[in-house]
ZAPAMI-931575 format. One record per atom (N, C-alpha, C): y, x, z; residue number from 1; residue in one letter. Coordinates in pm, whole numbers. Layout:
Y:X:Z:NUM:A;
...
//
This chain:
-8155:2511:-9600:1:M;
-8288:2480:-9654:1:M;
-8284:2347:-9729:1:M;
-8326:2347:-9856:2:D;
-8318:2224:-9935:2:D;
-8439:2134:-9907:2:D;
-8437:2017:-9968:3:R;
-8541:1917:-9941:3:R;
-8680:1967:-9975:3:R;
-8692:2035:-10087:4:R;
-8823:2083:-10128:4:R;
-8876:2185:-10028:4:R;
-8790:2273:-9979:5:Q;
-8832:2373:-9883:5:Q;
-8878:2309:-9751:5:Q;
-8806:2204:-9708:6:I;
-8844:2134:-9586:6:I;
-8978:2063:-9605:6:I;
-8996:2002:-9722:7:A;
-9122:1933:-9750:7:A;
-9239:2029:-9746:7:A;
-9220:2150:-9798:8:I;
-9325:2252:-9794:8:I;
-9343:2303:-9652:8:I;
-9231:2331:-9586:9:R;
-9237:2385:-9449:9:R;
-9317:2295:-9357:9:R;
-9293:2164:-9366:10:N;
-9358:2068:-9277:10:N;
-9476:1997:-9340:10:N;
-9521:2047:-9456:11:N;
-9641:1992:-9520:11:N;
-9631:1839:-9533:11:N;
-9519:1793:-9586:12:V;
-9495:1649:-9599:12:V;
-9583:1591:-9708:12:V;
-9648:1480:-9677:13:R;
-9736:1413:-9772:13:R;
-9695:1268:-9783:13:R;
-9678:1217:-9904:14:I;
-9635:1079:-9928:14:I;
-9741:1009:-10012:14:I;
-9783:892:-9965:15:R;
-9882:812:-10037:15:R;
-9836:668:-10047:15:R;
-9874:602:-10155:16:G;
-9844:461:-10169:16:G;
-9708:434:-10230:16:G;
-9693:311:-10281:17:E;
-9569:272:-10347:17:E;
-9508:148:-10282:17:E;
-9551:117:-10160:18:G;
-9502:-3:-10094:18:G;
-9353:0:-10067:18:G;
-9297:-117:-10046:19:S;
-9154:-127:-10019:19:S;
-9119:-88:-9876:19:S;
-9217:-93:-9786:20:K;
-9194:-56:-9647:20:K;
-9257:80:-9620:20:K;
-9180:167:-9554:21:A;
-9225:304:-9530:21:A;
-9269:321:-9386:21:A;
-9385:384:-9367:22:L;
-9436:421:-9236:22:L;
-9439:573:-9228:22:L;
-9374:628:-9128:23:L;
-9373:773:-9107:23:L;
-9450:802:-8979:23:L;
-9559:879:-8991:24:F;
-9647:908:-8877:24:F;
-9616:1046:-8821:24:F;
-9590:1053:-8690:25:A;
-9561:1179:-8622:25:A;
-9670:1207:-8519:25:A;
-9738:1319:-8533:26:H;
-9850:1351:-8445:26:H;
-9800:1406:-8310:26:H;
-9892:1414:-8214:27:G;
-9858:1464:-8082:27:G;
-9898:1609:-8064:27:G;
-9889:1654:-7940:28:F;
-9922:1792:-7904:28:F;
-10069:1824:-7936:28:F;
-10091:1947:-7984:29:G;
-10226:1996:-8005:29:G;
-10295:1942:-8128:29:G;
-10224:1866:-8210:30:C;
-10287:1800:-8324:30:C;
-10207:1825:-8451:30:C;
-10238:1752:-8554:31:E;
-10165:1759:-8681:31:E;
-10184:1628:-8753:31:E;
-10124:1617:-8870:32:Q;
-10111:1487:-8936:32:Q;
-10244:1421:-8968:32:Q;
-10351:1498:-8986:33:R;
-10479:1437:-9025:33:R;
-10538:1348:-8915:33:R;
-10489:1362:-8793:34:I;
-10540:1279:-8685:34:I;
-10509:1132:-8708:34:I;
-10412:1104:-8796:35:W;
-10374:965:-8826:35:W;
-10462:901:-8933:35:W;
-10549:976:-8998:36:E;
-10624:923:-9111:36:E;
-10704:797:-9079:36:E;
-10773:788:-8964:37:P;
-10847:664:-8936:37:P;
-10757:541:-8930:37:P;
-10634:558:-8880:38:V;
-10540:445:-8875:38:V;
-10490:412:-9015:38:V;
-10453:513:-9090:39:I;
-10401:491:-9225:39:I;
-10505:422:-9313:39:I;
-10630:462:-9299:40:E;
-10737:399:-9377:40:E;
-10756:252:-9342:40:E;
-10719:214:-9220:41:A;
-10735:76:-9175:41:A;
-10614:-12:-9208:41:A;
-10507:47:-9259:42:L;
-10387:-28:-9293:42:L;
-10400:-94:-9430:42:L;
-10327:-203:-9452:43:P;
-10321:-258:-9588:43:P;
-10262:-156:-9685:43:P;
-10284:-175:-9813:44:N;
-10235:-81:-9914:44:N;
-10092:-109:-9957:44:N;
-10020:-184:-9875:45:S;
-9886:-229:-9916:45:S;
-9773:-144:-9858:45:S;
-9807:-27:-9803:46:Y;
-9705:58:-9742:46:Y;
-9690:190:-9817:46:Y;
-9570:246:-9807:47:K;
-9551:386:-9842:47:K;
-9577:465:-9714:47:K;
-9675:552:-9714:48:V;
-9717:623:-9594:48:V;
-9675:770:-9604:48:V;
-9606:816:-9501:49:V;
-9559:954:-9496:49:V;
-9617:1022:-9373:49:V;
-9676:1140:-9391:50:T;
-9725:1220:-9280:50:T;
-9668:1361:-9292:50:T;
-9666:1434:-9182:51:F;
-9614:1571:-9183:51:F;
-9668:1646:-9063:51:F;
-9650:1777:-9063:52:D;
-9687:1862:-8951:52:D;
-9561:1927:-8894:52:D;
-9548:1928:-8763:53:Y;
-9442:2008:-8702:53:Y;
-9471:2155:-8730:53:Y;
-9366:2234:-8740:54:V;
-9384:2378:-8764:54:V;
-9465:2437:-8650:54:V;
-9568:2514:-8686:55:G;
-9659:2570:-8587:55:G;
-9786:2489:-8572:55:G;
-9795:2378:-8645:56:C;
-9912:2289:-8636:56:C;
-9970:2267:-8776:56:C;
-10100:2237:-8779:57:G;
-10163:2197:-8905:57:G;
-10143:2297:-9017:57:G;
-10099:2244:-9132:58:E;
-10078:2328:-9250:58:E;
-9929:2347:-9278:58:E;
-9849:2343:-9172:59:S;
-9707:2377:-9187:59:S;
-9693:2525:-9221:59:S;
-9574:2565:-9260:60:D;
-9548:2706:-9292:60:D;
-9513:2779:-9163:60:D;
-9610:2854:-9111:61:F;
-9592:2922:-8983:61:F;
-9486:3031:-8989:61:F;
-9452:3076:-9109:62:S;
-9348:3180:-9120:62:S;
-9211:3128:-9079:62:S;
-9199:2995:-9069:63:N;
-9073:2934:-9027:63:N;
-9067:2909:-8877:63:N;
-9170:2953:-8805:64:Y;
-9171:2933:-8660:64:Y;
-9076:3031:-8594:64:Y;
-8977:2976:-8522:65:I;
-8878:3056:-8449:65:I;
-8890:3018:-8303:65:I;
-8932:3112:-8220:66:S;
-8961:3081:-8080:66:S;
-8843:3013:-8011:66:S;
-8724:3060:-8034:67:K;
-8606:3003:-7967:67:K;
-8587:2858:-8005:67:K;
-8616:2824:-8131:68:R;
-8599:2685:-8176:68:R;
-8702:2593:-8110:68:R;
-8825:2641:-8097:69:Y;
-8934:2554:-8051:69:Y;
-8970:2576:-7904:69:Y;
-8878:2635:-7827:70:D;
-8907:2649:-7685:70:D;
-8874:2522:-7608:70:D;
-8821:2422:-7677:71:S;
-8800:2289:-7618:71:S;
-8827:2185:-7725:71:S;
-8831:2058:-7685:72:L;
-8858:1950:-7780:72:L;
-8744:1932:-7880:72:L;
-8628:1988:-7853:73:K;
-8516:1973:-7946:73:K;
-8548:2034:-8082:73:K;
-8624:2143:-8082:74:G;
-8661:2204:-8210:74:G;
-8752:2113:-8291:74:G;
-8845:2046:-8224:75:Y;
-8934:1953:-8293:75:Y;
-8856:1828:-8339:75:Y;
-8756:1787:-8260:76:A;
-8670:1676:-8300:76:A;
-8591:1712:-8425:76:A;
-8552:1838:-8436:77:Q;
-8482:1884:-8555:77:Q;
-8576:1879:-8676:77:Q;
-8701:1917:-8657:78:D;
-8801:1904:-8763:78:D;
-8809:1759:-8811:78:D;
-8825:1667:-8716:79:L;
-8838:1525:-8750:79:L;
-8715:1476:-8825:79:L;
-8597:1512:-8777:80:T;
-8472:1470:-8843:80:T;
-8467:1521:-8986:80:T;
-8500:1647:-9006:81:E;
-8492:1706:-9139:81:E;
-8596:1647:-9233:81:E;
-8715:1616:-9181:82:V;
-8817:1551:-9264:82:V;
-8769:1415:-9310:82:V;
-8714:1336:-9219:83:V;
-8662:1203:-9256:83:V;
-8553:1216:-9360:83:V;
-8466:1312:-9343:84:Q;
-8354:1328:-9437:84:Q;
-8401:1371:-9575:84:Q;
-8516:1438:-9584:85:T;
-8567:1479:-9715:85:T;
-8622:1361:-9794:85:T;
-8657:1252:-9725:86:L;
-8729:1142:-9790:86:L;
-8638:1054:-9874:86:L;
-8511:1047:-9839:87:G;
-8422:958:-9911:87:G;
-8456:812:-9892:87:G;
-8517:777:-9778:88:L;
-8560:641:-9751:88:L;
-8479:582:-9636:88:L;
-8468:450:-9636:89:T;
-8413:378:-9522:89:T;
-8515:273:-9479:89:T;
-8488:206:-9370:90:D;
-8579:102:-9318:90:D;
-8718:159:-9292:90:D;
-8721:277:-9229:91:I;
-8847:344:-9196:91:I;
-8897:295:-9061:91:I;
-9027:270:-9052:92:T;
-9091:249:-8923:92:T;
-9158:379:-8885:92:T;
-9113:438:-8774:93:L;
-9168:563:-8726:93:L;
-9280:534:-8627:93:L;
-9396:590:-8652:94:V;
-9511:574:-8563:94:V;
-9533:708:-8494:94:V;
-9510:712:-8363:95:A;
-9504:838:-8290:95:A;
-9605:838:-8176:95:A;
-9692:937:-8176:96:H;
-9794:946:-8070:96:H;
-9748:1040:-7959:96:H;
-9766:995:-7836:97:S;
-9748:1077:-7717:97:S;
-9611:1144:-7716:97:S;
-9607:1277:-7717:98:V;
-9479:1347:-7706:98:V;
-9388:1320:-7825:98:V;
-9442:1275:-7936:99:S;
-9355:1240:-8049:99:S;
-9266:1120:-8016:99:S;
-9306:1039:-7917:100:G;
-9215:936:-7869:100:G;
-9091:998:-7808:100:G;
-9108:1104:-7731:101:S;
-8994:1178:-7674:101:S;
-8914:1246:-7783:101:S;
-8983:1306:-7879:102:I;
-8916:1373:-7990:102:I;
-8833:1272:-8069:102:I;
-8888:1153:-8091:103:A;
-8815:1048:-8162:103:A;
-8692:1006:-8083:103:A;
-8704:999:-7951:104:S;
-8590:961:-7868:104:S;
-8477:1063:-7880:104:S;
-8513:1191:-7886:105:L;
-8412:1295:-7902:105:L;
-8348:1291:-8041:105:L;
-8429:1259:-8142:106:A;
-8380:1262:-8280:106:A;
-8305:1135:-8320:106:A;
-8325:1028:-8247:107:Y;
-8277:897:-8291:107:Y;
-8128:891:-8327:107:Y;
-8038:954:-8251:108:P;
-7896:947:-8291:108:P;
-7869:993:-8433:108:P;
-7952:1086:-8483:109:E;
-7935:1135:-8620:109:E;
-8008:1046:-8722:109:E;
-8093:956:-8674:110:L;
-8178:877:-8763:110:L;
-8145:729:-8759:110:L;
-8040:693:-8689:111:V;
-8012:552:-8662:111:V;
-7997:470:-8790:111:V;
-7951:529:-8898:112:N;
-7933:457:-9024:112:N;
-8056:463:-9115:112:N;
-8159:530:-9072:113:K;
-8279:544:-9154:113:K;
-8404:487:-9088:113:K;
-8415:502:-8957:114:V;
-8530:450:-8883:114:V;
-8491:316:-8821:114:V;
-8558:210:-8864:115:S;
-8523:75:-8816:115:S;
-8613:27:-8703:115:S;
-8734:82:-8693:116:K;
-8828:44:-8588:116:K;
-8908:167:-8548:116:K;
-8955:166:-8423:117:I;
-9039:276:-8374:117:I;
-9161:218:-8303:117:I;
-9278:268:-8340:118:V;
-9400:240:-8265:118:V;
-9431:365:-8184:118:V;
-9442:350:-8053:119:M;
-9479:462:-7966:119:M;
-9619:438:-7912:119:M;
-9709:529:-7943:120:L;
-9849:518:-7901:120:L;
-9873:608:-7780:120:L;
-9903:547:-7665:121:N;
-9925:621:-7540:121:N;
-9813:723:-7515:121:N;
-9687:678:-7511:122:P;
-9576:772:-7494:122:P;
-9546:800:-7347:122:P;
-9476:907:-7322:123:S;
-9426:938:-7187:123:S;
-9296:1015:-7199:123:S;
-9190:971:-7131:124:P;
-9064:1045:-7134:124:P;
-9063:1163:-7038:124:P;
-9161:1166:-6946:125:R;
-9176:1278:-6852:125:R;
-9321:1277:-6803:125:R;
-9391:1388:-6817:126:Y;
-9533:1394:-6785:126:Y;
-9559:1433:-6639:126:Y;
-9456:1482:-6570:127:I;
-9470:1529:-6433:127:I;
-9406:1428:-6338:127:I;
-9469:1404:-6223:128:H;
-9413:1314:-6123:128:H;
-9269:1355:-6086:128:H;
-9188:1257:-6059:129:D;
-9055:1277:-6000:129:D;
-9046:1178:-5884:129:D;
-9122:1207:-5780:130:L;
-9138:1116:-5668:130:L;
-9012:1114:-5580:130:L;
-8982:998:-5520:131:P;
-9065:877:-5515:131:P;
-9036:776:-5626:131:P;
-8938:804:-5711:132:S;
-8892:701:-5806:132:S;
-8975:694:-5933:132:S;
-9045:801:-5966:133:Y;
-9117:805:-6094:133:Y;
-9251:875:-6075:133:Y;
-9358:804:-6108:134:E;
-9492:860:-6097:134:E;
-9555:866:-6235:134:E;
-9596:985:-6275:135:S;
-9652:1005:-6408:135:S;
-9799:1042:-6397:135:S;
-9849:1116:-6494:136:G;
-9991:1149:-6496:136:G;
-10026:1277:-6422:136:G;
-9925:1365:-6398:137:F;
-9953:1497:-6342:137:F;
-9851:1535:-6235:137:F;
-9894:1617:-6142:138:S;
-9801:1688:-6055:138:S;
-9759:1816:-6126:138:S;
-9653:1879:-6078:139:R;
-9611:2004:-6140:139:R;
-9720:2110:-6126:139:R;
-9788:2112:-6011:140:S;
-9894:2212:-5993:140:S;
-10010:2188:-6091:140:S;
-10037:2060:-6124:141:D;
-10140:2030:-6225:141:D;
-10105:2097:-6358:141:D;
-9980:2078:-6399:142:V;
-9935:2133:-6528:142:V;
-9933:2285:-6523:142:V;
-9886:2341:-6412:143:D;
-9886:2487:-6398:143:D;
-10026:2544:-6415:143:D;
-10125:2478:-6355:144:E;
-10264:2524:-6364:144:E;
-10316:2516:-6507:144:E;
-10280:2407:-6577:145:L;
-10323:2394:-6717:145:L;
-10262:2503:-6804:145:L;
-10135:2536:-6779:146:M;
-10071:2643:-6856:146:M;
-10141:2777:-6832:146:M;
-10179:2802:-6708:147:V;
-10249:2927:-6676:147:V;
-10385:2931:-6747:147:V;
-10457:2817:-6744:148:L;
-10588:2811:-6809:148:L;
-10574:2833:-6960:148:L;
-10473:2774:-7020:149:M;
-10450:2793:-7163:149:M;
-10425:2940:-7195:149:M;
-10353:3007:-7106:150:E;
-10321:3148:-7128:150:E;
-10444:3236:-7109:150:E;
-10524:3206:-7008:151:Q;
-10639:3291:-6975:151:Q;
-10757:3270:-7069:151:Q;
-10785:3144:-7102:152:N;
-10900:3115:-7188:152:N;
-10871:2986:-7265:152:N;
-10812:3001:-7380:153:F;
-10766:2887:-7459:153:F;
-10882:2795:-7496:153:F;
-10994:2852:-7536:154:F;
-11107:2771:-7580:154:F;
-11173:2698:-7463:154:F;
-11171:2759:-7347:155:Q;
-11222:2691:-7229:155:Q;
-11133:2573:-7193:155:Q;
-11001:2594:-7205:156:W;
-10907:2484:-7181:156:W;
-10936:2367:-7275:156:W;
-10955:2395:-7403:157:A;
-10980:2290:-7503:157:A;
-11110:2217:-7473:157:A;
-11213:2291:-7437:158:E;
-11343:2231:-7406:158:E;
-11334:2144:-7281:158:E;
-11256:2188:-7183:159:Y;
-11240:2115:-7057:159:Y;
-11158:1988:-7076:159:Y;
-11048:1999:-7151:160:M;
-10954:1889:-7160:160:M;
-10998:1779:-7256:160:M;
-11065:1814:-7363:161:S;
-11093:1715:-7469:161:S;
-11166:1591:-7417:161:S;
-11277:1603:-7348:162:P;
-11345:1481:-7300:162:P;
-11265:1406:-7195:162:P;
-11187:1478:-7114:163:K;
-11108:1412:-7010:163:K;
-11000:1322:-7070:163:K;
-10928:1372:-7168:164:V;
-10818:1294:-7224:164:V;
-10866:1194:-7329:164:V;
-10984:1219:-7387:165:M;
-11041:1125:-7482:165:M;
-11094:1000:-7412:165:M;
-11159:1021:-7295:166:E;
-11204:912:-7208:166:E;
-11298:811:-7276:166:E;
-11377:855:-7370:167:N;
-11477:768:-7434:167:N;
-11611:839:-7428:167:N;
-11670:846:-7308:168:S;
-11791:924:-7288:168:S;
-11910:872:-7367:168:S;
-11906:744:-7406:169:D;
-12017:687:-7483:169:D;
-12015:733:-7628:169:D;
-11904:791:-7672:170:T;
-11894:846:-7808:170:T;
-11845:991:-7798:170:T;
-11931:1083:-7758:171:P;
-11890:1223:-7736:171:P;
-11838:1292:-7862:171:P;
-11870:1237:-7978:172:Q;
-11822:1300:-8101:172:Q;
-11669:1291:-8111:172:Q;
-11610:1192:-8044:173:L;
-11464:1182:-8045:173:L;
-11401:1300:-7971:173:L;
-11459:1336:-7858:174:A;
-11409:1452:-7783:174:A;
-11429:1580:-7864:174:A;
-11538:1588:-7938:175:E;
-11564:1705:-8023:175:E;
-11459:1714:-8133:175:E;
-11426:1598:-8192:176:T;
-11322:1595:-8296:176:T;
-11189:1642:-8239:176:T;
-11155:1593:-8121:177:L;
-11029:1633:-8059:177:L;
-11028:1781:-8025:177:L;
-11139:1831:-7974:178:E;
-11148:1974:-7943:178:E;
-11128:2058:-8068:178:E;
-11180:2012:-8180:179:N;
-11161:2084:-8306:179:N;
-11014:2088:-8345:179:N;
-10942:1978:-8322:180:Y;
-10798:1978:-8349:180:Y;
-10728:2079:-8258:180:Y;
-10762:2077:-8130:181:F;
-10698:2168:-8035:181:F;
-10718:2314:-8074:181:F;
-10840:2349:-8113:182:T;
-10873:2489:-8136:182:T;
-10843:2537:-8278:182:T;
-10807:2446:-8367:183:A;
-10780:2485:-8505:183:A;
-10647:2558:-8518:183:A;
-10555:2534:-8425:184:G;
-10423:2592:-8436:184:G;
-10414:2731:-8374:184:G;
-10298:2791:-8385:185:D;
-10269:2919:-8323:185:D;
-10258:2899:-8172:185:D;
-10335:2974:-8095:186:A;
-10342:2951:-7950:186:A;
-10206:2966:-7882:186:A;
-10131:3068:-7919:187:Q;
-10002:3089:-7853:187:Q;
-9902:2982:-7890:187:Q;
-9899:2941:-8015:188:L;
-9805:2838:-8057:188:L;
-9842:2703:-7995:188:L;
-9973:2678:-7982:189:T;
-10016:2555:-7916:189:T;
-9974:2556:-7770:189:T;
-9987:2669:-7705:190:R;
-9943:2680:-7565:190:R;
-9792:2660:-7555:190:R;
-9717:2715:-7649:191:N;
-9571:2696:-7650:191:N;
-9536:2548:-7661:191:N;
-9609:2478:-7749:192:F;
-9586:2334:-7767:192:F;
-9622:2260:-7638:192:F;
-9730:2303:-7574:193:A;
-9770:2241:-7447:193:A;
-9661:2258:-7342:193:A;
-9605:2376:-7333:194:K;
-9498:2401:-7236:194:K;
-9377:2315:-7264:194:K;
-9337:2307:-7392:195:A;
-9223:2222:-7428:195:A;
-9251:2076:-7398:195:A;
-9377:2036:-7414:196:T;
-9416:1896:-7393:196:T;
-9420:1860:-7245:196:T;
-9501:1932:-7169:197:F;
-9535:1887:-7034:197:F;
-9426:1915:-6931:197:F;
-9331:2001:-6963:198:Y;
-9219:2023:-6872:198:Y;
-9093:1947:-6917:198:Y;
-9107:1865:-7020:199:S;
-8989:1794:-7073:199:S;
-8954:1672:-6991:199:S;
-8830:1626:-7008:200:D;
-8782:1504:-6943:200:D;
-8674:1444:-7032:200:D;
-8707:1334:-7100:201:V;
-8610:1271:-7191:201:V;
-8574:1130:-7143:201:V;
-8591:1105:-7015:202:R;
-8565:970:-6963:202:R;
-8422:924:-6990:202:R;
-8329:1018:-6993:203:D;
-8189:980:-7014:203:D;
-8160:933:-7156:203:D;
-8253:960:-7250:204:T;
-8230:917:-7389:204:T;
-8273:773:-7414:204:T;
-8359:719:-7328:205:L;
-8420:589:-7356:205:L;
-8319:475:-7372:205:L;
-8216:465:-7288:206:P;
-8121:354:-7306:206:P;
-8044:359:-7438:206:P;
-8048:473:-7506:207:K;
-7972:491:-7629:207:K;
-8049:446:-7753:207:K;
-8177:414:-7737:208:L;
-8256:368:-7851:208:L;
-8231:220:-7874:208:L;
-8152:189:-7973:209:K;
-8108:51:-7996:209:K;
-8195:-25:-8096:209:K;
-8296:40:-8151:210:C;
-8382:-29:-8246:210:C;
-8502:-89:-8173:210:C;
-8571:-185:-8235:211:P;
-8692:-240:-8174:211:P;
-8799:-132:-8158:211:P;
-8863:-129:-8041:212:V;
-8967:-32:-8011:212:V;
-9091:-106:-7963:212:V;
-9203:-80:-8028:213:L;
-9331:-132:-7984:213:L;
-9405:-21:-7911:213:L;
-9435:-43:-7784:214:I;
-9512:53:-7706:214:I;
-9658:7:-7705:214:I;
-9744:87:-7764:215:L;
-9887:60:-7762:215:L;
-9951:152:-7659:215:L;
-10010:92:-7558:216:Q;
-10066:169:-7447:216:Q;
-10213:136:-7428:216:Q;
-10297:238:-7423:217:A;
-10437:216:-7389:217:A;
-10447:174:-7243:217:A;
-10545:91:-7213:218:K;
-10557:37:-7077:218:K;
-10600:143:-6977:218:K;
-10653:256:-7024:219:A;
-10690:366:-6935:219:A;
-10652:497:-7002:219:A;
-10565:573:-6937:220:D;
-10518:699:-6994:220:D;
-10475:789:-6878:220:D;
-10546:900:-6855:221:I;
-10510:988:-6744:221:I;
-10383:1067:-6773:221:I;
-10347:1082:-6901:222:V;
-10225:1155:-6936:222:V;
-10102:1067:-6914:222:V;
-10111:943:-6958:223:V;
-10000:848:-6946:223:V;
-10051:720:-6879:223:V;
-10035:708:-6748:224:P;
-10075:585:-6680:224:P;
-9993:465:-6726:224:P;
-10049:348:-6710:225:L;
-9982:225:-6753:225:L;
-9843:211:-6693:225:L;
-9825:255:-6570:226:K;
-9694:240:-6505:226:K;
-9585:316:-6578:226:K;
-9621:421:-6651:227:V;
-9521:494:-6730:227:V;
-9473:408:-6846:227:V;
-9566:345:-6917:228:S;
-9526:257:-7027:228:S;
-9448:136:-6977:228:S;
-9485:86:-6861:229:E;
-9410:-25:-6801:229:E;
-9268:18:-6769:229:E;
-9253:139:-6719:230:Y;
-9120:195:-6693:230:Y;
-9039:203:-6822:230:Y;
-9100:253:-6929:231:M;
-9030:265:-7056:231:M;
-8990:129:-7111:231:M;
-9079:31:-7097:232:A;
-9049:-103:-7147:232:A;
-8930:-164:-7075:232:A;
-8910:-126:-6950:233:E;
-8795:-176:-6874:233:E;
-8665:-107:-6916:233:E;
-8674:20:-6949:234:I;
-8553:99:-6977:234:I;
-8508:86:-7122:234:I;
-8603:83:-7215:235:L;
-8566:72:-7357:235:L;
-8503:-65:-7384:235:L;
-8391:-71:-7454:236:P;
-8319:-198:-7472:236:P;
-8398:-305:-7547:236:P;
-8479:-265:-7649:237:L;
-8546:-364:-7734:237:L;
-8695:-332:-7743:237:L;
-8758:-320:-7628:238:A;
-8898:-277:-7627:238:A;
-8993:-391:-7599:238:A;
-9111:-380:-7659:239:K;
-9222:-470:-7629:239:K;
-9342:-384:-7596:239:K;
-9410:-414:-7486:240:L;
-9527:-339:-7444:240:L;
-9654:-417:-7473:240:L;
-9749:-353:-7539:241:V;
-9881:-412:-7563:241:V;
-9985:-319:-7503:241:V;
-10065:-371:-7411:242:V;
-10174:-294:-7353:242:V;
-10299:-324:-7435:242:V;
-10347:-224:-7503:243:M;
-10459:-242:-7595:243:M;
-10593:-231:-7523:243:M;
-10691:-294:-7579:244:D;
-10828:-283:-7529:244:D;
-10887:-152:-7583:244:D;
-10837:-42:-7528:245:A;
-10879:91:-7573:245:A;
-10865:185:-7454:245:A;
-10939:295:-7461:246:R;
-10937:393:-7353:246:R;
-10896:529:-7407:246:R;
-10830:605:-7319:247:G;
-10797:742:-7353:247:G;
-10661:758:-7416:247:G;
-10624:886:-7432:248:H;
-10490:920:-7481:248:H;
-10481:924:-7634:248:H;
-10592:902:-7701:249:Y;
-10594:913:-7848:249:Y;
-10656:788:-7912:249:Y;
-10592:671:-7897:250:P;
-10646:549:-7957:250:P;
-10652:553:-8109:250:P;
-10575:642:-8172:251:Q;
-10584:653:-8318:251:Q;
-10720:705:-8361:251:Q;
-10794:769:-8268:252:L;
-10931:811:-8295:252:L;
-11032:711:-8242:252:L;
-11008:657:-8123:253:S;
-11108:571:-8059:253:S;
-11098:425:-8099:253:S;
-10978:380:-8140:254:A;
-10959:239:-8178:254:A;
-10861:228:-8295:254:A;
-10889:295:-8407:255:P;
-10792:300:-8517:255:P;
-10761:164:-8579:255:P;
-10862:77:-8592:256:K;
-10838:-54:-8652:256:K;
-10744:-138:-8566:256:K;
-10760:-126:-8436:257:L;
-10673:-200:-8344:257:L;
-10530:-148:-8352:257:L;
-10514:-18:-8355:258:V;
-10381:41:-8370:258:V;
-10317:-2:-8501:258:V;
-10394:2:-8609:259:A;
-10343:-39:-8740:259:A;
-10301:-186:-8739:259:A;
-10378:-268:-8673:260:Q;
-10346:-411:-8665:260:Q;
-10211:-433:-8598:260:Q;
-10188:-368:-8485:261:Y;
-10062:-386:-8413:261:Y;
-9944:-330:-8490:261:Y;
-9965:-220:-8560:262:I;
-9858:-164:-8642:262:I;
-9820:-263:-8752:262:I;
-9918:-316:-8822:263:S;
-9892:-410:-8932:263:S;
-9818:-533:-8882:263:S;
-9860:-587:-8769:264:E;
-9795:-705:-8715:264:E;
-9651:-676:-8679:264:E;
-9624:-559:-8626:265:F;
-9488:-521:-8585:265:F;
-9399:-499:-8707:265:F;
-9452:-433:-8809:266:V;
-9375:-410:-8929:266:V;
-9344:-542:-9001:266:V;
//
């Protein structure tokens, strides 16, 4: 597959003529447009690149191969191929949630192109591994969510959106998130959920040799603060910033703050 085909497949969009490139990678259940509030708050001095993983947003769904995307490795391959199509170096990758894990898997192939990574509310494993590792969910929690997604996808989206958004004073944010969840193909979204919530990439963290900025909301039921603290200890060149924001989607609830920290890091 040549560069043009990959750009079409992953709906790659490039804006700006800045000397520094920012590549935004969305998380589970979403697509590239979720980054727009952050991008609008950034200075105009960057080249901004966004894309959709296959099976999300306006990607080419005809390229969805179940075997490829039954684990995060398939999404890491998407990320690698998108970066390779750009012909850019010194990229700062901004990765939300599971895209932090995807970036960790892809990093060995991107070491000469990605110079910095911003991870927004990341988690290398979403399920507890007690007693040494405590995350946001037990395995039974995740199993129940998978069943709910299978039985009634729209009920799952309606139930989860306000819980993970965690900004009850602005219910329109949960509505926006629910719209992202329900806009995609239900089965492919569930497949992505399975690849996400049963994943474990903790062994990749020591191999990330570039500077990593971890941006963590002070309250997040999906990724508790102790998970980001764990990552900051394991990653060789990590800095943890706990933002004055709530919920798992600060790019929606606190976009100016996220943009500020990205700019300072770059």
